[in-house]
N, C-alpha and C positions, 0 to 999 in steps of 0.2 A: 376470303378469296385466295388464301395462300396456295391452295391446291389447283388453281386454275391452270389449264394447259391450252396453248394456242398451236393449232396445226395449220400449216401452209397448204393451200389447195389451189391448183391451177384452174383457169377457166378457158372457154373457147376463144376468148379475146386475149392475145398474148400481152397486151398492155395492162390487163387487169388481173389481180390476184386476190384470193380470199384468205383471210386470217380467221379461221374457225375456232370459236371458244368452246371449252368444255362446260362453261356455265352461262346462264342467261345474262345478256348484256343490258337489254332494255325491255320494258314491259310492252311487247307487241309493237306493231307499226314499223316504220323505217325512217331514216333521215339521210338526205343527200346534201353534200356540201361541195360547192364549186370553188370556194376560196376561203381564206381565213376569216373574212368578215362575216360570212354566212354561218360560220361555226362558233358563234358566240355562246351557244348553250352546250358546247362540247369542248372541254379543255384538251381531251385526247386528240380530237380532230385538229384543233389549233396547233398542237405540238407536231402532228404529222405534217401539216402544211409548211412547217419550218424546214422540212427536208426538201431540198431544191428540185427533186424529181417527182414530187407528189402533185398530181394534177386535179384529182377528185377523190373524195372520201364518201363512202356509202356505209351507213351503220344499220344493222338489223338486230333482231333478237339474239342471234347466236353467231354472227360473223361480221367482220369489218372488211369491206372490199375497197381496194385502192387502185386507182388508175394512175399510171406513171407517164411522164414525158419520155421522149425517146433518147434522152441524154444518158440513160443507163439501161442495163438489162436486169430483170428481176433476179437472175442467178447471182448477181453481184451484191444485191442489197436486201433480199427478202429476209434472210436470217436476222439481220440487224433490226429491221422493222418489227419482226416477230418478237424479239427480245424487248424492244421498247414498249410494245403494246402489252406484253405479259407483265412487265415490271409495273406499268401504270395500274393495271387492274388489280394486281396483287396488293397494292397499297390501299385498296378499298375505295378508290376514287370513282365517282359515277362516270360512266362513259358518256352519257347525255343527261343533262339536267332537265328532266321532263316536267312540263307544267301540268300538274294534276288538278290545279284549282280551276283552270279554264275548261269548261265542259263543252266539247264540240257537239254539234247536232248529230245524233245517232239514229239511224234508221235500221230496223230489223224487219224482214219480211219472211213469210213462210211459203215454201213451195213443195208440192208433192213430187215424188220421184218414181221411177219405174218399180222400185221396191216398195210394196205396200207397208212394210214394217218401218220404213225410214222416211223421215221428213227433213228437208233442207231448210236451214234458217240462215239466210244471207244478210249481210250487213255492209254499210258503207265504210266501216272502220277496218283497217288492216289488223288481223288477229295474230298471225304467225308467218314466218318465212319458211318454216319447215313443217310439213304435215305431221300431225300427231294423232295416233289412234289409241283409244283407251277402252279396254274390254270390261273393266270393273272399277269400283270405287277405290280399291287398293292401289291400282295403277295410277288413278287420278290423284290420289292423296300425295303421291311422290312427285308429281310433275305439273298438275294444272288445278289451281284453286277453283277456276270456273267450272271445269268438268266435275270436280268433287262435289260442288253444290248442286249441279244438275243431276247427279246420281242420287240426290236426296229425294227426287221424284220417284216413287216406287215403280213406275212403269218404264223407266229408262234402263235400257239393256246395254247399249254400247254407244260411244261417242267418237266422232271423227272431226278434228278441227283442222281446217285448211286456211288459206290466205285470207279469204273474206267470207267464209261461211262455216257453219257447224252442221254436220249431219248427225241426227240422233236416231238410233234404232230402239224401238219399243217392244215390250212384251205384249202378248195378245190380250191382256186384261182390259185394255181400253181401246177406243178408236181415236184416231188423230183429231177428228172434228170435235171431240170432247175436251181435248187437253192442249191443242197447239197454241191457243190464245194465251194460256198461262205461261207456256215455255217462251213464247215470243216476248211477252212482257217482262219475264224474268231476265232474259238475256239482255234486253235493251236497258233495263235499270242497272244491271251489273256493269255494263259498258259505260253508262253515263256516270257512274260513281268512280270510274277510273281504277277499278280493282285489277289485280294481277290476273292475266289470262294464262300464261305459261310461266312457271317458276323454274322448271328444269326439264330438259328434253328427256323423254323416257329412255332408260337403258335397255333397249331391246335389240334383238339380233339385227345385224346390218341388212340382211336380205329382206326385212320387212319395212324398211324405210327408204325414202328417196335417196339416201346417201349412196345406195347401191348404184344409182344412175350416175352419180357424180365421180365414180372411180376413174382414175386417169389411165388405168391399164386395160381398158376395153379394147377388144380386137376391132378391126375395120367393120366387120359385119355387125358386131354388137353396137358399135357407135351409130351405124345406120339405123338399126332397129330402134334404139333409144330416140334418135332424131325424129323418126316417123311417129313414134308414140307421142312425143312431146308436141309435134306440130299438128298432127291430124286427129289423134285419138283423145288426148287429155282434155282439150277444151270442151269437147262434146260430153265426155264423162263427167267433168267438173260441173257442167251446167245441170246435171241430174243429181248433184250432191255426192259424187263418187270420185274415186281416184284409181288409176292403174299405174303400177310401177314395174319396171323391168327387173327381173331376178337373174335369169341366166339364159344361155343359148348352148344347146347341144349340137356341136358341129356335125357329128356322125349321124345323129337322128334328124338333124335339121329341125329341131324342136325349140320353140321359144317359150320360156316359162315366165309368167307375169303374176303379180300380186294384185288382188282386188281389195279395195278399201272403201270405207264409207257406205254409201247406198249400194255400191256394186257388190259388197260382201254378202253372200247368201241370197242375192237377188234372183228370183225365178227366171228372169229374162237374160241373165248374164251369159249363160251358155250360148243362147241364140246370138247375142251381140258378139261374142267371141268368134263364133264360127262364120256368121254371115257378114260381120263387119271387120274386125281386127285381123282375123286370119286371112280373109280374102284380100284385104288391102296389102298386107305384108307379102303375100304370094305374088301379087301383081307388081309391087314396087321392087321386090327383091326376087326375081325369077330364079328358080332352081336353088334357092337358099333356105326357103321355109316350107316345111311340110305340114306343121301343126303348131297351134298355140294352145298351151295348157295353163289354166288359171288356178291360183291358190287364193282362197279367201284370207284376207289380212287379219 
């Protein structure tokens, strides 16, 4: 863990700041601590609570979010906290002592999507805090043991892992009604055994990940576009096993560029959805600011 890097990332809440890690911190899921007593399974969180301004600590697979009391400003203490977190992780200490022996009840269900090539496998277990799209087994071998094993099924073409579901795109060699039972059983058994879901976030271009949406240098119009996508579009898209991510905005052309992932990628109905849904909504909510929405398959 000597090479781990921590980056500071602001949030929409000025009292909360993220410390984003270049390496995976925990195996899926998330932990929220409101005080030092709740943090018995995390020595790092306990250390952080000794800082008098720390109000709450939130740990996910790739970042630690901290909420502060108003006695300080983040500009005065963020670098100090970053160094403390970085030093702790570099020593090889576990961020959270996860209980792998206790098997939580796991449910996995299969849902059809508007894309006939893609099926969504939802679960009651948190899988990742950062969406991960894997196009082949080589990409999976570098970042997701779960996806790597799923690619051993010969009909699996692409995999998209989100917070609580996995969208799988198949080749046309089989029909979903012939194989979805096997996939659902495999995913459930994998999760029951507590195996690693994401070992490392894929090193892919920033514009193909949700990190693009989290940039702090967005213009006012870009911020509004992202907010509309997050509030009105993403929930509906996620229910169909897909994802939409903001890429860029051309102010001169008034063109919004988005990235389609999961079930949305290559979906025959995605163009209709864009034109009749997303484009129309953005035009209505941002009058004279949007002429067109252009999609790129993730």
